C-alpha positions in Angstrom: 0.1 6.3 63.5 -0.7 4.9 67.0 1.7 2.9 69.1 0.1 -0.5 68.3 0.5 0.0 64.6 4.1 1.1 65.1 4.9 -2.0 67.1 3.3 -4.3 64.5 5.3 -2.6 61.8 8.6 -3.1 63.7 7.8 -6.7 64.4 7.0 -7.2 60.7 10.3 -5.7 59.6 12.2 -7.8 62.1 10.4 -10.9 60.9 11.0 -10.1 57.3 14.7 -9.3 57.8 15.2 -12.5 59.8 13.6 -14.7 57.1 14.9 -13.2 53.9 18.4 -11.9 54.5 21.7 -13.5 53.7 23.2 -15.0 56.9 26.9 -15.7 57.2 28.9 -17.7 59.7 30.8 -15.8 62.3 33.1 -18.6 63.5 33.7 -22.3 63.3 30.9 -24.4 64.8 27.6 -26.2 64.5 24.8 -24.8 62.3 22.2 -25.0 65.1 24.2 -22.7 67.4 23.4 -18.9 67.5 27.0 -18.1 68.2 28.0 -19.6 64.8 26.2 -16.9 62.9 26.7 -13.1 62.5 23.9 -11.5 64.3 23.2 -14.5 66.4 20.4 -15.8 64.1 20.3 -19.4 63.1 19.3 -19.5 59.4 16.0 -21.1 58.3 14.3 -22.3 55.2 14.1 -18.9 53.5 17.6 -17.7 54.2 20.5 -17.5 51.8 23.5 -19.0 53.7 27.2 -18.3 53.3 29.7 -20.6 54.9 32.8 -18.6 55.7 34.3 -21.0 58.3 34.5 -24.7 59.1 31.0 -25.7 60.0 28.9 -28.8 60.7 25.2 -29.8 60.1 24.3 -32.1 63.0 20.5 -32.0 62.8 17.8 -31.4 60.2 18.3 -28.0 58.5 16.9 -26.0 55.5 18.0 -22.9 53.6 17.1 -21.1 50.4 20.6 -21.1 48.9 24.0 -22.1 50.0 27.5 -20.8 49.2 30.7 -22.3 50.6 33.5 -19.7 50.4 37.0 -20.4 49.3 39.0 -22.7 51.5 36.1 -23.3 53.9 34.4 -26.5 54.9 30.9 -27.8 55.5 30.3 -31.3 56.9 26.7 -32.6 56.5 26.1 -35.2 59.1 22.3 -35.0 59.1 19.6 -33.8 56.6 20.3 -30.5 54.8 17.8 -29.3 52.2 18.6 -26.4 49.9 15.7 -25.0 47.9 17.7 -23.2 45.2 21.2 -22.6 43.9 24.3 -23.9 45.6 27.9 -22.9 45.0 31.3 -24.2 46.1 34.2 -21.8 45.6 37.9 -22.6 45.1 39.4 -24.8 47.7 36.1 -25.3 49.5 35.1 -28.7 50.9 31.7 -30.3 51.2 31.5 -33.6 53.0 28.3 -35.7 53.1 29.4 -37.8 56.0 27.9 -40.7 58.0 24.2 -39.9 58.8 24.1 -37.1 56.2 21.8 -36.4 53.3 22.1 -33.4 51.0 18.9 -32.6 49.0 18.5 -29.7 46.5 15.0 -29.2 45.3 15.6 -26.6 42.6 18.3 -24.5 41.0 21.8 -25.3 39.9 24.9 -26.6 41.7 28.3 -25.2 40.8 31.6 -26.7 42.1 34.4 -24.3 41.2 37.6 -26.0 42.1 36.3 -27.4 45.4 36.2 -30.9 46.7 32.9 -32.7 47.3 32.9 -36.1 49.0 29.9 -38.4 49.4 30.8 -41.0 52.0 29.7 -44.7 51.8 26.0 -45.1 52.5 25.2 -41.4 52.1 23.1 -39.5 49.5 23.2 -36.4 47.5 19.9 -35.8 45.8 18.8 -33.3 43.1 15.0 -33.8 43.1 14.4 -31.3 40.2 15.0 -32.8 36.8 16.1 -29.5 35.4 19.0 -28.9 37.7 22.5 -28.4 36.2 25.5 -29.7 38.1 28.6 -27.8 36.8 32.0 -29.2 38.0 35.5 -27.8 37.7 36.6 -29.4 40.9 36.7 -32.9 42.4 33.8 -35.1 43.3 34.5 -38.4 45.1 31.7 -40.9 45.8 32.8 -43.7 48.1 31.6 -47.2 49.0 32.5 -50.1 51.3 31.8 -53.8 51.2 28.2 -53.2 52.4 27.5 -49.5 51.9 27.4 -47.4 48.7 27.4 -43.6 48.2 24.7 -42.3 46.0 24.4 -39.3 43.7 20.9 -38.8 42.2 20.9 -36.4 39.3 18.5 -36.4 36.3 19.2 -32.9 35.0 22.5 -32.0 33.4 26.1 -32.8 34.4 29.0 -31.0 32.9 32.7 -30.7 33.8 35.6 -28.7 32.4 39.2 -27.8 33.2 40.4 -29.9 36.1 36.9 -31.2 36.8 36.6 -34.9 37.6 34.2 -37.3 39.3 35.3 -40.6 40.7 33.2 -43.4 42.0 35.2 -45.7 44.3 33.3 -49.0 44.1 34.0 -52.0 46.3 34.7 -55.1 44.3 35.0 -58.6 45.8 38.1 -60.8 45.7 39.0 -63.7 43.4 37.5 -66.1 46.0 34.0 -65.1 44.8 34.4 -62.7 41.9 31.8 -59.9 41.5 29.5 -58.7 38.8 30.1 -55.0 38.2 29.3 -52.3 35.7 30.6 -48.8 35.4 28.6 -46.3 37.6 30.1 -43.5 35.4 30.4 -43.5 31.7 33.4 -43.0 29.3 36.2 -44.8 31.1 38.7 -46.5 28.8 39.1 -50.2 29.7 42.9 -50.1 29.3 43.1 -47.0 31.6 40.7 -48.6 34.0 42.9 -51.7 34.4 46.2 -49.9 34.4 45.1 -47.3 37.0 43.5 -49.8 39.4 46.4 -52.0 40.5 44.1 -53.8 43.0 42.5 -55.6 40.1 43.7 -59.2 40.2 46.2 -60.2 37.5 47.0 -63.7 36.4 50.5 -65.0 37.0 50.1 -68.6 35.7 50.2 -70.1 39.2 46.5 -70.9 39.5 45.3 -67.3 39.7 44.6 -67.1 36.0 46.7 -67.4 33.0 49.8 -65.2 32.7 48.8 -61.8 31.2 45.1 -62.2 32.1 43.2 -59.6 34.1 40.3 -60.3 36.4 38.0 -58.2 34.3 35.9 -59.9 31.6 32.6 -60.1 29.7 29.9 -62.7 29.4 28.9 -64.0 25.9 25.7 -66.0 25.6 26.0 -67.4 22.1 25.7 -71.1 21.6 29.1 -71.2 20.0 30.7 -69.6 23.1 28.9 -72.0 25.4 29.9 -75.1 23.3 33.5 -73.9 23.3 33.5 -73.4 27.0 34.4 -69.7 26.8 31.2 -67.9 27.7 33.3 -65.9 30.2 36.2 -64.2 28.6 38.7 -62.0 30.5 40.7 -59.2 29.0 44.4 -59.9 28.5 47.5 -57.8 27.9 47.0 -58.4 24.1 43.3 -57.5 24.0 42.6 -54.8 26.5 44.4 -52.0 24.5 41.8 -52.1 21.8 38.7 -52.9 24.0 37.3 -49.3 24.0 35.4 -47.9 26.9 33.5 -49.7 29.7 29.9 -49.7 28.4 27.1 -48.1 30.5 24.5 -50.7 31.4 26.7 -53.6 30.6 27.9 -56.0 33.3 31.4 -57.4 33.7 33.0 -60.0 35.9 35.6 -58.5 38.1 37.8 -59.3 41.1 40.4 -57.6 43.2 43.3 -59.3 45.0 41.7 -59.2 48.4 38.4 -57.3 48.1 38.9 -53.5 47.9 37.6 -50.3 46.3 38.5 -49.6 42.7 38.1 -46.3 41.0 35.8 -45.5 38.1 36.2 -42.1 36.5 33.9 -40.6 33.9 30.6 -38.7 33.6 27.2 -39.1 35.3 24.5 -40.6 33.2 21.5 -38.3 33.7 19.1 -39.8 31.1 18.0 -43.1 29.8 20.5 -45.8 29.2 19.7 -48.7 26.8 21.3 -52.1 26.2 20.4 -54.7 23.6 19.7 -58.1 25.1 19.1 -61.4 23.2 17.9 -64.9 23.8 20.2 -67.3 21.8 18.5 -70.5 22.7 17.5 -70.9 19.1 14.4 -72.9 19.8 15.9 -75.0 22.7 14.4 -75.0 26.1 17.5 -75.6 28.1 17.8 -72.5 30.2 20.9 -73.9 32.0 23.1 -73.6 28.9 23.4 -69.9 29.5 22.2 -68.7 26.1 19.1 -67.0 27.6 21.0 -64.8 30.0 22.5 -61.4 29.6 24.8 -59.6 32.0 23.7 -56.0 32.5 24.4 -53.4 35.2 23.0 -50.4 37.0 24.6 -47.5 35.0 24.0 -44.8 37.6 26.0 -43.7 40.7 22.8 -44.3 42.7 20.5 -47.1 43.7 17.6 -48.2 41.5 14.7 -50.4 42.5 14.2 -53.9 41.3 10.4 -53.2 41.1 10.7 -50.2 38.8 13.4 -51.9 36.6 11.2 -55.0 36.1 8.1 -52.9 35.5 9.8 -50.8 32.9 11.3 -53.8 31.0 8.6 -56.5 31.4 8.0 -56.6 27.6 11.6 -57.6 26.8 12.2 -60.1 29.6 11.4 -63.7 29.3 7.9 -64.6 30.5 9.2 -67.1 32.9 11.9 -64.8 34.3 10.4 -61.4 35.2 13.2 -61.3 37.7 16.7 -60.0 38.4 19.3 -62.6 39.1 22.0 -61.4 41.5 25.3 -63.2 42.1 25.8 -63.7 45.8 29.3 -65.0 45.8 28.5 -68.7 45.4 25.1 -68.8 43.7 22.5 -66.7 42.0 19.4 -65.4 43.8 16.2 -64.3 41.9 14.6 -61.0 43.0 11.1 -60.1 41.8 9.0 -57.0 42.1 7.7 -58.0 45.5 11.2 -58.6 47.0 11.7 -54.9 48.0 15.3 -55.1 46.9 17.3 -52.3 45.5 20.2 -52.5 43.0 23.4 -50.8 44.2 25.4 -48.4 42.0 27.4 -50.2 39.4 25.9 -53.6 40.4 25.8 -56.2 37.7 23.1 -58.8 37.3 21.7 -61.4 34.9 18.4 -61.1 33.1 16.6 -63.6 30.8 15.7 -62.1 27.4 12.4 -62.7 25.7 12.4 -65.6 23.3 13.7 -68.0 22.3 14.9 -66.0 19.2 18.0 -64.4 18.0 16.6 -60.9 17.6 17.8 -58.4 20.1 15.4 -56.4 22.3 16.1 -53.1 24.0 16.5 -53.0 27.8 16.1 -49.5 29.3 17.3 -47.9 32.5 15.6 -44.7 33.4 16.2 -42.0 36.0 12.7 -42.7 37.4 14.1 -45.9 38.7 16.4 -43.9 41.1 16.0 -44.4 44.8 17.9 -43.2 47.9 17.2 -46.3 50.0 19.5 -49.3 49.9 22.5 -50.7 51.6 24.3 -53.8 50.6 24.8 -55.2 47.1 24.1 -58.8 46.1 27.2 -60.1 47.8 26.3 -59.6 51.4 28.9 -58.2 53.7 32.6 -58.4 53.4 33.4 -61.8 51.9 
């Protein structure tokens, strides 16, 4: 073999080793620095990466797979794309911080007794619908008055043992109230109210009747409207038998001063349906409230108004192919051309087809998910 062929073979071997091997961190530091990695090689798209220190992603990076070893930390503050399987070991920490987006395009994600935190306004995206997210650790998705963390998953979510996922959702104060639904499923209403002490409670002094909570439902029957109780809050005598917060259903809520409250439960990874009904009974008075239904985004991610309306045009009133968002003092109509997204757990009003008293099925689908979006319908910190 001549010298030229030998050199080509050596270069080929070096190239193959650099682009297919497992690369492990050598010390604390930034992903983009050679000194951070054993062998001085910054991993690329085809490398299997092992985080064995406390490390940061500060610019756009890719890898084939990712493992965060026990008691180690990775902060994602830019774009990180993982092509296949990811794993968090016991005591490990993954933070998707300001400026960060974590995208996994295939494979499964396993959190084994680690802590994953998605900061307000940041995204974690599983773009393959067959991915399985297995959780025996803690997942925290956070929000603020104008930014909302987002977890997009349309595959499978399962948790066991000490596994838990919490969505900490900002809710406005009693000066405006808010329309909110659960961004996670399976949370008992009594537990939800008892465990969130920031939820406003009536004391009989003008802040609601004694024993009343600032969590309630909207009923659009003519009887409820005529009796003046279309809005009905839970009380100490009713919340114990109220069951779970319903995915896709909207509730009126308020906190004492505007703050985050915690939702605990499971991630909805498939379609969510809600029955809606127009109770006008032949009348044409849309202002009596009997046309309207309070529903909510059931996912811990944004959905687009355009895709929601497109998917439900056949069950919405012909004159109201719109989403009505409560802005704190009045409702605003958003149509398919508005370019608006619906925040995780955001409640809103829709007008049902009719008039009739036969319910129709409204459907939320994972195809409505989107990563873009910022504020909810109540702009800023009221």
